[in-house]
All heavy atoms as TSV, in Angstrom:
chain	resi	resn	atom	element	x	y	z
A	1	MET	N	N	-8.036	-119.284	-124.750
A	1	MET	CA	C	-7.644	-118.213	-125.597
A	1	MET	C	C	-6.122	-117.931	-125.410
A	1	MET	O	O	-5.633	-117.984	-124.266
A	1	MET	CB	C	-8.493	-117.023	-125.188
A	1	MET	CG	C	-8.180	-115.753	-125.897
A	1	MET	SD	S	-9.326	-114.534	-125.575
A	1	MET	CE	C	-8.840	-113.266	-126.678
A	2	GLU	N	N	-5.568	-117.644	-126.491
A	2	GLU	CA	C	-4.061	-117.449	-126.318
A	2	GLU	C	C	-3.750	-116.074	-125.890
A	2	GLU	O	O	-4.570	-115.108	-126.078
A	2	GLU	CB	C	-3.448	-117.574	-127.769
A	2	GLU	CG	C	-3.670	-118.891	-128.432
A	2	GLU	CD	C	-3.193	-119.010	-129.842
A	2	GLU	OE1	O	-2.579	-118.103	-130.222
A	2	GLU	OE2	O	-3.338	-120.012	-130.418
A	3	VAL	N	N	-2.720	-115.960	-125.132
A	3	VAL	CA	C	-2.252	-114.676	-124.602
A	3	VAL	C	C	-1.616	-113.888	-125.657
A	3	VAL	O	O	-1.655	-112.564	-125.676
A	3	VAL	CB	C	-1.265	-114.880	-123.360
A	3	VAL	CG1	C	-0.835	-113.593	-122.775
A	3	VAL	CG2	C	-2.087	-115.565	-122.310
A	4	THR	N	N	-1.010	-114.536	-126.648
A	4	THR	CA	C	-0.309	-113.768	-127.773
A	4	THR	C	C	-1.267	-112.902	-128.452
A	4	THR	O	O	-0.797	-111.843	-128.993
A	4	THR	CB	C	0.414	-114.744	-128.632
A	4	THR	OG1	O	-0.493	-115.558	-129.188
A	4	THR	CG2	C	1.531	-115.414	-127.875
A	5	ILE	N	N	-2.450	-113.219	-128.703
A	5	ILE	CA	C	-3.431	-112.405	-129.446
A	5	ILE	C	C	-3.675	-111.051	-128.765
A	5	ILE	O	O	-3.885	-110.092	-129.415
A	5	ILE	CB	C	-4.783	-113.177	-129.709
A	5	ILE	CG1	C	-5.568	-112.493	-130.792
A	5	ILE	CG2	C	-5.637	-113.363	-128.442
A	5	ILE	CD1	C	-5.153	-112.597	-132.079
A	6	ILE	N	N	-3.578	-111.083	-127.433
A	6	ILE	CA	C	-3.757	-109.776	-126.758
A	6	ILE	C	C	-2.647	-108.794	-126.941
A	6	ILE	O	O	-2.712	-107.678	-127.116
A	6	ILE	CB	C	-3.966	-110.083	-125.211
A	6	ILE	CG1	C	-5.167	-110.821	-124.939
A	6	ILE	CG2	C	-3.923	-108.733	-124.436
A	6	ILE	CD1	C	-5.505	-111.320	-123.538
A	7	PHE	N	N	-1.397	-109.524	-126.931
A	7	PHE	CA	C	-0.195	-108.594	-127.258
A	7	PHE	C	C	-0.179	-108.196	-128.662
A	7	PHE	O	O	0.170	-107.029	-129.046
A	7	PHE	CB	C	1.128	-109.470	-126.923
A	7	PHE	CG	C	1.277	-109.630	-125.434
A	7	PHE	CD1	C	1.509	-110.932	-125.049
A	7	PHE	CD2	C	1.223	-108.655	-124.566
A	7	PHE	CE1	C	1.677	-111.196	-123.720
A	7	PHE	CE2	C	1.464	-108.933	-123.168
A	7	PHE	CZ	C	1.661	-110.208	-122.781
A	8	LYS	N	N	-0.754	-108.988	-129.575
A	8	LYS	CA	C	-0.779	-108.521	-131.096
A	8	LYS	C	C	-1.837	-107.485	-131.187
A	8	LYS	O	O	-1.558	-106.371	-131.859
A	8	LYS	CB	C	-1.221	-109.652	-131.961
A	8	LYS	CG	C	-0.169	-110.804	-132.110
A	8	LYS	CD	C	-0.775	-111.854	-133.054
A	8	LYS	CE	C	0.271	-112.952	-133.261
A	8	LYS	NZ	N	-0.316	-114.042	-134.162
A	9	ILE	N	N	-2.945	-107.501	-130.461
A	9	ILE	CA	C	-3.880	-106.422	-130.528
A	9	ILE	C	C	-3.341	-105.129	-129.926
A	9	ILE	O	O	-3.551	-104.007	-130.485
A	9	ILE	CB	C	-5.278	-106.854	-129.959
A	9	ILE	CG1	C	-5.891	-107.999	-130.823
A	9	ILE	CG2	C	-6.147	-105.674	-129.710
A	9	ILE	CD1	C	-7.014	-108.630	-130.039
A	10	ALA	N	N	-2.688	-105.256	-128.860
A	10	ALA	CA	C	-2.133	-104.053	-128.191
A	10	ALA	C	C	-1.030	-103.398	-129.112
A	10	ALA	O	O	-1.046	-102.169	-129.321
A	10	ALA	CB	C	-1.424	-104.468	-126.831
A	11	ALA	N	N	-0.250	-104.232	-129.772
A	11	ALA	CA	C	0.923	-103.755	-130.696
A	11	ALA	C	C	0.242	-102.939	-131.904
A	11	ALA	O	O	0.763	-101.975	-132.287
A	11	ALA	CB	C	1.741	-104.899	-131.163
A	12	VAL	N	N	-0.856	-103.599	-132.406
A	12	VAL	CA	C	-1.491	-102.898	-133.600
A	12	VAL	C	C	-2.115	-101.671	-133.085
A	12	VAL	O	O	-2.012	-100.615	-133.774
A	12	VAL	CB	C	-2.633	-103.844	-134.276
A	12	VAL	CG1	C	-3.555	-103.076	-135.166
A	12	VAL	CG2	C	-1.864	-105.000	-134.933
A	13	GLY	N	N	-2.750	-101.646	-131.944
A	13	GLY	CA	C	-3.326	-100.428	-131.413
A	13	GLY	C	C	-2.236	-99.263	-131.079
A	13	GLY	O	O	-2.526	-98.140	-131.551
A	14	ILE	N	N	-1.172	-99.567	-130.617
A	14	ILE	CA	C	-0.089	-98.680	-130.383
A	14	ILE	C	C	0.415	-98.113	-131.719
A	14	ILE	O	O	0.464	-96.852	-131.884
A	14	ILE	CB	C	1.052	-99.187	-129.564
A	14	ILE	CG1	C	0.512	-99.462	-128.023
A	14	ILE	CG2	C	2.224	-98.308	-129.545
A	14	ILE	CD1	C	1.488	-100.291	-127.249
A	15	LEU	N	N	0.668	-99.023	-132.647
A	15	LEU	CA	C	1.149	-98.619	-133.918
A	15	LEU	C	C	0.175	-97.716	-134.690
A	15	LEU	O	O	0.550	-96.760	-135.293
A	15	LEU	CB	C	1.491	-99.815	-134.822
A	15	LEU	CG	C	2.147	-99.666	-136.149
A	15	LEU	CD1	C	3.544	-98.979	-135.894
A	15	LEU	CD2	C	2.330	-100.940	-136.901
A	16	VAL	N	N	-1.028	-98.145	-134.764
A	16	VAL	CA	C	-2.131	-97.344	-135.351
A	16	VAL	C	C	-2.254	-95.949	-134.836
A	16	VAL	O	O	-2.319	-94.976	-135.462
A	16	VAL	CB	C	-3.453	-98.154	-135.411
A	16	VAL	CG1	C	-4.622	-97.213	-135.792
A	16	VAL	CG2	C	-3.374	-99.245	-136.390
A	17	SER	N	N	-2.161	-95.893	-133.440
A	17	SER	CA	C	-2.394	-94.508	-132.755
A	17	SER	C	C	-1.179	-93.683	-133.092
A	17	SER	O	O	-1.422	-92.447	-133.321
A	17	SER	CB	C	-2.586	-94.709	-131.324
A	17	SER	OG	O	-1.375	-95.297	-130.639
A	18	ILE	N	N	0.021	-94.210	-133.265
A	18	ILE	CA	C	1.206	-93.426	-133.502
A	18	ILE	C	C	1.106	-92.890	-134.860
A	18	ILE	O	O	1.363	-91.707	-135.141
A	18	ILE	CB	C	2.429	-94.168	-133.160
A	18	ILE	CG1	C	2.658	-94.384	-131.686
A	18	ILE	CG2	C	3.666	-93.452	-133.879
A	18	ILE	CD1	C	3.842	-95.346	-131.342
A	19	LEU	N	N	0.855	-93.857	-135.830
A	19	LEU	CA	C	0.812	-93.428	-137.248
A	19	LEU	C	C	-0.293	-92.438	-137.440
A	19	LEU	O	O	-0.232	-91.449	-138.184
A	19	LEU	CB	C	0.572	-94.614	-138.098
A	19	LEU	CG	C	1.856	-95.618	-138.282
A	19	LEU	CD1	C	1.391	-96.781	-139.054
A	19	LEU	CD2	C	2.953	-94.760	-138.984
A	20	SER	N	N	-1.466	-92.639	-136.855
A	20	SER	CA	C	-2.611	-91.775	-136.970
A	20	SER	C	C	-2.257	-90.373	-136.467
A	20	SER	O	O	-2.655	-89.258	-137.113
A	20	SER	CB	C	-3.793	-92.292	-136.245
A	20	SER	OG	O	-4.855	-91.399	-136.336
A	21	GLN	N	N	-1.628	-90.196	-135.294
A	21	GLN	CA	C	-1.193	-88.890	-134.875
A	21	GLN	C	C	-0.205	-88.226	-135.735
A	21	GLN	O	O	-0.287	-87.074	-135.957
A	21	GLN	CB	C	-0.647	-89.063	-133.404
A	21	GLN	CG	C	-1.669	-89.372	-132.340
A	21	GLN	CD	C	-2.780	-88.197	-132.156
A	21	GLN	OE1	O	-2.465	-87.120	-132.282
A	21	GLN	NE2	N	-3.928	-88.877	-132.059
A	22	ILE	N	N	0.721	-88.953	-136.254
A	22	ILE	CA	C	1.691	-88.348	-137.233
A	22	ILE	C	C	1.069	-87.852	-138.454
A	22	ILE	O	O	1.224	-86.714	-138.902
A	22	ILE	CB	C	2.766	-89.408	-137.589
A	22	ILE	CG1	C	3.747	-89.708	-136.324
A	22	ILE	CG2	C	3.661	-88.949	-138.702
A	22	ILE	CD1	C	4.622	-90.791	-136.486
A	23	LEU	N	N	0.083	-88.679	-138.951
A	23	LEU	CA	C	-0.547	-88.162	-140.162
A	23	LEU	C	C	-1.491	-86.978	-139.969
A	23	LEU	O	O	-1.611	-86.144	-140.808
A	23	LEU	CB	C	-1.404	-89.345	-140.813
A	23	LEU	CG	C	-0.460	-90.491	-141.329
A	23	LEU	CD1	C	-1.359	-91.708	-141.694
A	23	LEU	CD2	C	0.115	-90.004	-142.594
A	24	LYS	N	N	-2.179	-86.941	-138.778
A	24	LYS	CA	C	-3.062	-85.834	-138.474
A	24	LYS	C	C	-2.291	-84.639	-138.319
A	24	LYS	O	O	-2.688	-83.504	-138.676
A	24	LYS	CB	C	-3.808	-86.160	-137.261
A	24	LYS	CG	C	-5.042	-87.012	-137.421
A	24	LYS	CD	C	-5.872	-87.231	-136.154
A	24	LYS	CE	C	-7.017	-88.182	-136.443
A	24	LYS	NZ	N	-7.807	-88.463	-135.319
A	25	HIS	N	N	-1.067	-84.653	-137.742
A	25	HIS	CA	C	-0.209	-83.446	-137.430
A	25	HIS	C	C	0.309	-82.934	-138.774
A	25	HIS	O	O	0.586	-81.696	-138.868
A	25	HIS	CB	C	0.680	-83.656	-136.460
A	25	HIS	CG	C	0.293	-83.712	-135.032
A	25	HIS	ND1	N	-0.478	-82.702	-134.459
A	25	HIS	CD2	C	0.201	-84.691	-134.112
A	25	HIS	CE1	C	-0.829	-83.049	-133.260
A	25	HIS	NE2	N	-0.432	-84.293	-133.073
A	26	SER	N	N	0.480	-83.777	-139.787
A	26	SER	CA	C	0.952	-83.368	-141.076
A	26	SER	C	C	-0.092	-82.905	-141.981
A	26	SER	O	O	0.158	-82.591	-143.145
A	26	SER	CB	C	1.893	-84.552	-141.664
A	26	SER	OG	O	1.057	-85.544	-141.978
A	27	GLY	N	N	-1.318	-83.015	-141.584
A	27	GLY	CA	C	-2.479	-82.541	-142.408
A	27	GLY	C	C	-3.017	-83.596	-143.292
A	27	GLY	O	O	-3.808	-83.192	-144.203
A	28	ARG	N	N	-2.856	-84.827	-143.087
A	28	ARG	CA	C	-3.387	-85.883	-143.901
A	28	ARG	C	C	-4.364	-86.647	-143.123
A	28	ARG	O	O	-4.127	-87.921	-142.734
A	28	ARG	CB	C	-2.179	-86.869	-144.311
A	28	ARG	CG	C	-1.166	-86.166	-145.145
A	28	ARG	CD	C	-0.033	-87.065	-145.481
A	28	ARG	NE	N	0.901	-86.346	-146.411
A	28	ARG	CZ	C	2.006	-86.976	-146.688
A	28	ARG	NH1	N	2.436	-88.036	-146.269
A	28	ARG	NH2	N	2.890	-86.242	-147.544
A	29	ASP	N	N	-5.556	-86.051	-143.000
A	29	ASP	CA	C	-6.572	-86.650	-142.019
A	29	ASP	C	C	-7.183	-87.859	-142.780
A	29	ASP	O	O	-7.599	-88.785	-142.132
A	29	ASP	CB	C	-7.675	-85.635	-141.891
A	29	ASP	CG	C	-7.234	-84.563	-140.920
A	29	ASP	OD1	O	-6.318	-84.835	-140.075
A	29	ASP	OD2	O	-7.710	-83.377	-140.978
A	30	GLU	N	N	-7.285	-87.891	-144.183
A	30	GLU	CA	C	-7.829	-89.049	-144.845
A	30	GLU	C	C	-6.981	-90.316	-144.697
A	30	GLU	O	O	-7.610	-91.344	-144.436
A	30	GLU	CB	C	-8.028	-88.667	-146.326
A	30	GLU	CG	C	-9.061	-87.622	-146.692
A	30	GLU	CD	C	-8.384	-86.190	-146.633
A	30	GLU	OE1	O	-7.272	-86.080	-146.494
A	30	GLU	OE2	O	-9.217	-85.298	-146.572
A	31	GLN	N	N	-5.651	-90.108	-144.777
A	31	GLN	CA	C	-4.835	-91.214	-144.670
A	31	GLN	C	C	-4.908	-91.767	-143.221
A	31	GLN	O	O	-4.666	-92.955	-142.936
A	31	GLN	CB	C	-3.400	-90.926	-145.073
A	31	GLN	CG	C	-3.237	-90.795	-146.522
A	31	GLN	CD	C	-3.456	-89.438	-147.065
A	31	GLN	OE1	O	-3.834	-88.472	-146.379
A	31	GLN	NE2	N	-3.366	-89.330	-148.354
A	32	ALA	N	N	-4.976	-90.809	-142.217
A	32	ALA	CA	C	-5.091	-91.281	-140.785
A	32	ALA	C	C	-6.375	-92.020	-140.517
A	32	ALA	O	O	-6.349	-93.023	-139.827
A	32	ALA	CB	C	-5.111	-90.095	-139.904
A	33	PHE	N	N	-7.394	-91.667	-141.144
A	33	PHE	CA	C	-8.629	-92.445	-141.127
A	33	PHE	C	C	-8.501	-93.798	-141.738
A	33	PHE	O	O	-9.025	-94.788	-141.165
A	33	PHE	CB	C	-9.853	-91.729	-141.887
A	33	PHE	CG	C	-11.083	-92.523	-141.871
A	33	PHE	CD1	C	-11.803	-92.690	-140.729
A	33	PHE	CD2	C	-11.486	-93.072	-143.075
A	33	PHE	CE1	C	-13.058	-93.431	-140.809
A	33	PHE	CE2	C	-12.710	-93.835	-143.144
A	33	PHE	CZ	C	-13.409	-93.920	-141.953
A	34	LEU	N	N	-7.822	-93.860	-142.929
A	34	LEU	CA	C	-7.585	-95.235	-143.570
A	34	LEU	C	C	-6.814	-96.116	-142.712
A	34	LEU	O	O	-6.950	-97.256	-142.676
A	34	LEU	CB	C	-7.036	-95.038	-144.894
A	34	LEU	CG	C	-7.953	-94.365	-145.972
A	34	LEU	CD1	C	-7.307	-94.136	-147.268
A	34	LEU	CD2	C	-9.287	-95.367	-146.190
A	35	VAL	N	N	-5.699	-95.429	-142.010
A	35	VAL	CA	C	-4.853	-96.296	-141.121
A	35	VAL	C	C	-5.659	-96.906	-139.965
A	35	VAL	O	O	-5.547	-98.048	-139.602
A	35	VAL	CB	C	-3.688	-95.475	-140.689
A	35	VAL	CG1	C	-2.864	-96.154	-139.554
A	35	VAL	CG2	C	-2.627	-95.182	-141.815
A	36	SER	N	N	-6.545	-96.011	-139.405
A	36	SER	CA	C	-7.406	-96.487	-138.212
A	36	SER	C	C	-8.287	-97.590	-138.721
A	36	SER	O	O	-8.470	-98.610	-138.029
A	36	SER	CB	C	-8.094	-95.378	-137.683
A	36	SER	OG	O	-7.223	-94.340	-137.256
A	37	LEU	N	N	-8.899	-97.369	-139.814
A	37	LEU	CA	C	-9.840	-98.404	-140.504
A	37	LEU	C	C	-9.091	-99.715	-140.668
A	37	LEU	O	O	-9.612	-100.752	-140.398
A	37	LEU	CB	C	-10.557	-97.929	-141.568
A	37	LEU	CG	C	-11.537	-98.736	-142.277
A	37	LEU	CD1	C	-12.781	-98.846	-141.329
A	37	LEU	CD2	C	-12.119	-98.084	-143.478
A	38	SER	N	N	-7.955	-99.551	-141.294
A	38	SER	CA	C	-7.281	-100.825	-141.567
A	38	SER	C	C	-6.786	-101.635	-140.319
A	38	SER	O	O	-6.748	-102.790	-140.232
A	38	SER	CB	C	-5.946	-100.609	-142.488
A	38	SER	OG	O	-5.056	-99.769	-141.929
A	39	GLY	N	N	-6.362	-100.813	-139.384
A	39	GLY	CA	C	-6.004	-101.507	-138.024
A	39	GLY	C	C	-7.233	-102.165	-137.388
A	39	GLY	O	O	-7.156	-103.267	-136.874
A	40	LEU	N	N	-8.434	-101.606	-137.538
A	40	LEU	CA	C	-9.563	-102.128	-137.009
A	40	LEU	C	C	-9.937	-103.482	-137.748
A	40	LEU	O	O	-10.217	-104.446	-137.158
A	40	LEU	CB	C	-10.841	-101.267	-137.135
A	40	LEU	CG	C	-12.137	-101.736	-136.734
A	40	LEU	CD1	C	-12.159	-101.999	-135.127
A	40	LEU	CD2	C	-13.188	-100.719	-137.056
A	41	LEU	N	N	-9.768	-103.530	-138.998
A	41	LEU	CA	C	-10.033	-104.648	-139.877
A	41	LEU	C	C	-9.180	-105.831	-139.577
A	41	LEU	O	O	-9.483	-106.968	-139.491
A	41	LEU	CB	C	-10.090	-104.303	-141.338
A	41	LEU	CG	C	-11.172	-103.349	-141.814
A	41	LEU	CD1	C	-10.990	-103.049	-143.274
A	41	LEU	CD2	C	-12.526	-104.129	-141.589
A	42	ILE	N	N	-7.799	-105.478	-139.445
A	42	ILE	CA	C	-6.901	-106.475	-139.083
A	42	ILE	C	C	-7.236	-107.129	-137.737
A	42	ILE	O	O	-7.242	-108.417	-137.579
A	42	ILE	CB	C	-5.520	-105.896	-139.014
A	42	ILE	CG1	C	-4.948	-105.519	-140.414
A	42	ILE	CG2	C	-4.514	-106.813	-138.325
A	42	ILE	CD1	C	-3.658	-104.716	-140.405
A	43	VAL	N	N	-7.499	-106.310	-136.741
A	43	VAL	CA	C	-7.800	-106.922	-135.515
A	43	VAL	C	C	-9.166	-107.736	-135.493
A	43	VAL	O	O	-9.347	-108.802	-134.932
A	43	VAL	CB	C	-7.972	-105.780	-134.443
A	43	VAL	CG1	C	-8.563	-106.311	-133.122
A	43	VAL	CG2	C	-6.669	-105.191	-134.151
A	44	LEU	N	N	-10.174	-107.204	-136.324
A	44	LEU	CA	C	-11.437	-108.022	-136.427
A	44	LEU	C	C	-11.191	-109.375	-137.161
A	44	LEU	O	O	-11.769	-110.368	-136.691
A	44	LEU	CB	C	-12.478	-107.206	-137.130
A	44	LEU	CG	C	-13.096	-106.138	-136.425
A	44	LEU	CD1	C	-14.034	-105.351	-137.496
A	44	LEU	CD2	C	-13.906	-106.661	-135.258
A	45	PHE	N	N	-10.281	-109.545	-138.143
A	45	PHE	CA	C	-9.970	-110.757	-138.738
A	45	PHE	C	C	-9.242	-111.663	-137.829
A	45	PHE	O	O	-9.465	-112.921	-137.913
A	45	PHE	CB	C	-9.121	-110.507	-139.957
A	45	PHE	CG	C	-9.887	-110.132	-141.215
A	45	PHE	CD1	C	-9.607	-108.974	-141.875
A	45	PHE	CD2	C	-11.003	-110.861	-141.681
A	45	PHE	CE1	C	-10.261	-108.499	-143.052
A	45	PHE	CE2	C	-11.754	-110.483	-142.772
A	45	PHE	CZ	C	-11.403	-109.299	-143.451
A	46	TRP	N	N	-8.590	-111.117	-136.843
A	46	TRP	CA	C	-7.921	-112.020	-135.852
A	46	TRP	C	C	-8.984	-112.486	-134.786
A	46	TRP	O	O	-8.754	-113.642	-134.297
A	46	TRP	CB	C	-6.779	-111.262	-135.155
A	46	TRP	CG	C	-5.556	-111.074	-135.886
A	46	TRP	CD1	C	-5.178	-111.743	-137.108
A	46	TRP	CD2	C	-4.527	-110.075	-135.617
A	46	TRP	NE1	N	-3.915	-111.273	-137.464
A	46	TRP	CE2	C	-3.544	-110.215	-136.605
A	46	TRP	CE3	C	-4.370	-109.149	-134.578
A	46	TRP	CZ2	C	-2.366	-109.513	-136.569
A	46	TRP	CZ3	C	-3.209	-108.379	-134.580
A	46	TRP	CH2	C	-2.177	-108.537	-135.613
A	47	ILE	N	N	-9.873	-111.722	-134.536
A	47	ILE	CA	C	-10.900	-112.128	-133.432
A	47	ILE	C	C	-11.936	-112.952	-133.897
A	47	ILE	O	O	-12.585	-113.722	-133.110
A	47	ILE	CB	C	-11.412	-110.795	-132.752
A	47	ILE	CG1	C	-10.214	-110.048	-132.024
A	47	ILE	CG2	C	-12.604	-110.932	-131.823
A	47	ILE	CD1	C	-10.520	-108.926	-131.308
A	48	VAL	N	N	-12.282	-112.881	-135.124
A	48	VAL	CA	C	-13.555	-113.565	-135.726
A	48	VAL	C	C	-13.528	-115.108	-135.301
A	48	VAL	O	O	-14.527	-115.655	-134.973
A	48	VAL	CB	C	-13.806	-113.290	-137.172
A	48	VAL	CG1	C	-14.739	-114.201	-137.761
A	48	VAL	CG2	C	-14.291	-111.890	-137.427
A	49	PRO	N	N	-12.398	-115.802	-135.473
A	49	PRO	CA	C	-12.305	-117.244	-135.155
A	49	PRO	C	C	-12.771	-117.471	-133.684
A	49	PRO	O	O	-13.427	-118.390	-133.361
A	49	PRO	CB	C	-11.011	-117.640	-135.504
A	49	PRO	CG	C	-10.521	-116.693	-136.516
A	49	PRO	CD	C	-11.099	-115.491	-136.121
A	50	TYR	N	N	-12.227	-116.653	-132.857
A	50	TYR	CA	C	-12.554	-116.761	-131.424
A	50	TYR	C	C	-14.029	-116.463	-131.052
A	50	TYR	O	O	-14.615	-117.236	-130.323
A	50	TYR	CB	C	-11.681	-115.922	-130.517
A	50	TYR	CG	C	-10.196	-116.178	-130.634
A	50	TYR	CD1	C	-9.356	-115.403	-131.334
A	50	TYR	CD2	C	-9.696	-117.357	-129.876
A	50	TYR	CE1	C	-8.097	-115.641	-131.455
A	50	TYR	CE2	C	-8.292	-117.660	-129.994
A	50	TYR	CZ	C	-7.512	-116.740	-130.813
A	50	TYR	OH	O	-6.194	-117.123	-130.789
A	51	ILE	N	N	-14.664	-115.627	-131.706
A	51	ILE	CA	C	-16.052	-115.326	-131.651
A	51	ILE	C	C	-16.788	-116.534	-132.147
A	51	ILE	O	O	-17.828	-116.953	-131.571
A	51	ILE	CB	C	-16.410	-113.992	-132.368
A	51	ILE	CG1	C	-15.889	-112.770	-131.620
A	51	ILE	CG2	C	-17.977	-113.850	-132.274
A	51	ILE	CD1	C	-15.957	-111.489	-132.315
A	52	TYR	N	N	-16.495	-117.032	-133.301
A	52	TYR	CA	C	-17.114	-118.281	-133.856
A	52	TYR	C	C	-17.067	-119.470	-132.799
A	52	TYR	O	O	-18.063	-120.009	-132.681
A	52	TYR	CB	C	-16.422	-118.575	-135.146
A	52	TYR	CG	C	-17.074	-119.902	-135.789
A	52	TYR	CD1	C	-18.319	-119.830	-136.388
A	52	TYR	CD2	C	-16.389	-121.165	-135.741
A	52	TYR	CE1	C	-18.840	-120.975	-136.908
A	52	TYR	CE2	C	-16.887	-122.281	-136.208
A	52	TYR	CZ	C	-18.147	-122.267	-136.866
A	52	TYR	OH	O	-18.578	-123.351	-137.295
A	53	ASP	N	N	-15.846	-119.634	-132.180
A	53	ASP	CA	C	-15.810	-120.743	-131.226
A	53	ASP	C	C	-16.722	-120.466	-130.015
A	53	ASP	O	O	-17.190	-121.454	-129.462
A	53	ASP	CB	C	-14.325	-120.871	-130.754
A	53	ASP	CG	C	-13.415	-121.414	-131.790
A	53	ASP	OD1	O	-13.916	-122.105	-132.751
A	53	ASP	OD2	O	-12.191	-121.262	-131.751
A	54	LEU	N	N	-16.779	-119.225	-129.589
A	54	LEU	CA	C	-17.607	-118.873	-128.534
A	54	LEU	C	C	-19.051	-119.244	-128.727
A	54	LEU	O	O	-19.784	-119.857	-128.029
A	54	LEU	CB	C	-17.468	-117.371	-128.182
A	54	LEU	CG	C	-18.351	-116.843	-127.098
A	54	LEU	CD1	C	-18.069	-117.491	-125.788
A	54	LEU	CD2	C	-18.317	-115.328	-127.046
A	55	PHE	N	N	-19.547	-118.817	-129.955
A	55	PHE	CA	C	-20.908	-119.052	-130.327
A	55	PHE	C	C	-21.168	-120.588	-130.490
A	55	PHE	O	O	-22.194	-121.139	-130.150
A	55	PHE	CB	C	-21.332	-118.364	-131.572
A	55	PHE	CG	C	-21.575	-116.846	-131.295
A	55	PHE	CD1	C	-21.066	-115.952	-132.248
A	55	PHE	CD2	C	-22.325	-116.438	-130.175
A	55	PHE	CE1	C	-21.436	-114.554	-131.943
A	55	PHE	CE2	C	-22.565	-115.221	-130.049
A	55	PHE	CZ	C	-22.091	-114.194	-130.921
A	56	GLU	N	N	-20.239	-121.292	-131.084
A	56	GLU	CA	C	-20.409	-122.672	-131.151
A	56	GLU	C	C	-20.409	-123.470	-129.877
A	56	GLU	O	O	-21.266	-124.327	-129.674
A	56	GLU	CB	C	-19.130	-123.199	-131.929
A	56	GLU	CG	C	-19.377	-124.629	-132.565
A	56	GLU	CD	C	-18.187	-124.976	-133.356
A	56	GLU	OE1	O	-17.169	-125.485	-132.975
A	56	GLU	OE2	O	-18.332	-124.791	-134.701
A	57	SER	N	N	-19.570	-123.122	-128.822
A	57	SER	CA	C	-19.603	-123.615	-127.513
A	57	SER	C	C	-20.992	-123.365	-126.881
A	57	SER	O	O	-21.466	-124.058	-126.159
A	57	SER	CB	C	-18.366	-123.248	-126.683
A	57	SER	OG	O	-18.442	-121.888	-126.401
A	58	ILE	N	N	-21.548	-122.133	-126.955
A	58	ILE	CA	C	-22.758	-121.726	-126.386
A	58	ILE	C	C	-23.766	-122.656	-126.992
A	58	ILE	O	O	-24.741	-122.930	-126.326
A	58	ILE	CB	C	-23.010	-120.205	-126.576
A	58	ILE	CG1	C	-22.005	-119.392	-125.607
A	58	ILE	CG2	C	-24.378	-119.860	-126.265
A	58	ILE	CD1	C	-22.176	-118.004	-125.871
A	59	GLN	N	N	-23.739	-122.811	-128.308
A	59	GLN	CA	C	-24.722	-123.625	-129.035
A	59	GLN	C	C	-24.819	-125.057	-128.453
A	59	GLN	O	O	-25.755	-125.715	-128.231
A	59	GLN	CB	C	-24.554	-123.556	-130.528
A	59	GLN	CG	C	-25.659	-124.311	-131.279
A	59	GLN	CD	C	-25.446	-124.227	-132.811
A	59	GLN	OE1	O	-24.343	-123.889	-133.179
A	59	GLN	NE2	N	-26.377	-124.610	-133.567
A	60	LYS	N	N	-23.538	-125.572	-128.321
A	60	LYS	CA	C	-23.446	-127.015	-127.664
A	60	LYS	C	C	-23.933	-126.962	-126.323
A	60	LYS	O	O	-24.434	-128.073	-125.869
A	60	LYS	CB	C	-21.951	-127.458	-127.847
A	60	LYS	CG	C	-21.558	-127.782	-129.211
A	60	LYS	CD	C	-20.119	-128.103	-129.171
A	60	LYS	CE	C	-19.521	-128.409	-130.594
A	60	LYS	NZ	N	-18.121	-128.723	-130.535
A	61	LEU	N	N	-23.862	-125.977	-125.607
A	61	LEU	CA	C	-24.220	-125.811	-124.201
A	61	LEU	C	C	-25.724	-126.097	-124.046
A	61	LEU	O	O	-26.331	-126.710	-123.215
A	61	LEU	CB	C	-23.786	-124.645	-123.602
A	61	LEU	CG	C	-24.132	-124.317	-122.050
A	61	LEU	CD1	C	-23.400	-125.535	-121.207
A	61	LEU	CD2	C	-23.711	-123.081	-121.681
A	62	PHE	N	N	-26.504	-125.334	-125.046
A	62	PHE	CA	C	-27.884	-125.301	-124.912
A	62	PHE	C	C	-28.607	-126.346	-125.737
A	62	PHE	O	O	-29.905	-126.237	-125.782
A	62	PHE	CB	C	-28.485	-123.900	-125.151
A	62	PHE	CG	C	-28.126	-122.945	-124.125
A	62	PHE	CD1	C	-27.157	-121.926	-124.357
A	62	PHE	CD2	C	-28.706	-122.971	-122.889
A	62	PHE	CE1	C	-26.805	-120.985	-123.400
A	62	PHE	CE2	C	-28.379	-122.073	-121.955
A	62	PHE	CZ	C	-27.370	-121.040	-122.144
A	63	VAL	N	N	-28.003	-127.215	-126.453
A	63	VAL	CA	C	-28.604	-128.200	-127.203
A	63	VAL	C	C	-29.172	-129.313	-126.352
A	63	VAL	O	O	-28.352	-129.740	-125.415
A	63	VAL	CB	C	-27.581	-128.852	-128.231
A	63	VAL	CG1	C	-28.125	-130.030	-128.908
A	63	VAL	CG2	C	-27.213	-127.682	-129.374
A	64	LEU	N	N	-30.312	-129.693	-126.660
A	64	LEU	CA	C	-30.966	-130.790	-125.695
A	64	LEU	C	C	-30.694	-132.166	-126.234
A	64	LEU	O	O	-30.633	-132.428	-127.424
A	64	LEU	CB	C	-32.382	-130.500	-125.610
A	64	LEU	CG	C	-32.743	-129.270	-124.816
A	64	LEU	CD1	C	-34.286	-129.068	-124.880
A	64	LEU	CD2	C	-32.308	-129.416	-123.375
């Protein structure tokens, strides 16, 4: 697993939390929710290939 993916996830998390707080304090709760949701989807799209590789290696491990 690459270390850069951890830094990317951390950067998205920091950016999303800052934007969400700014939007909540300005009274735009709906946009804050959409920013949080989009950050979650971006991170999930980055992580899905690693999860696929994990399941594939587990399947190879238990094949007789």
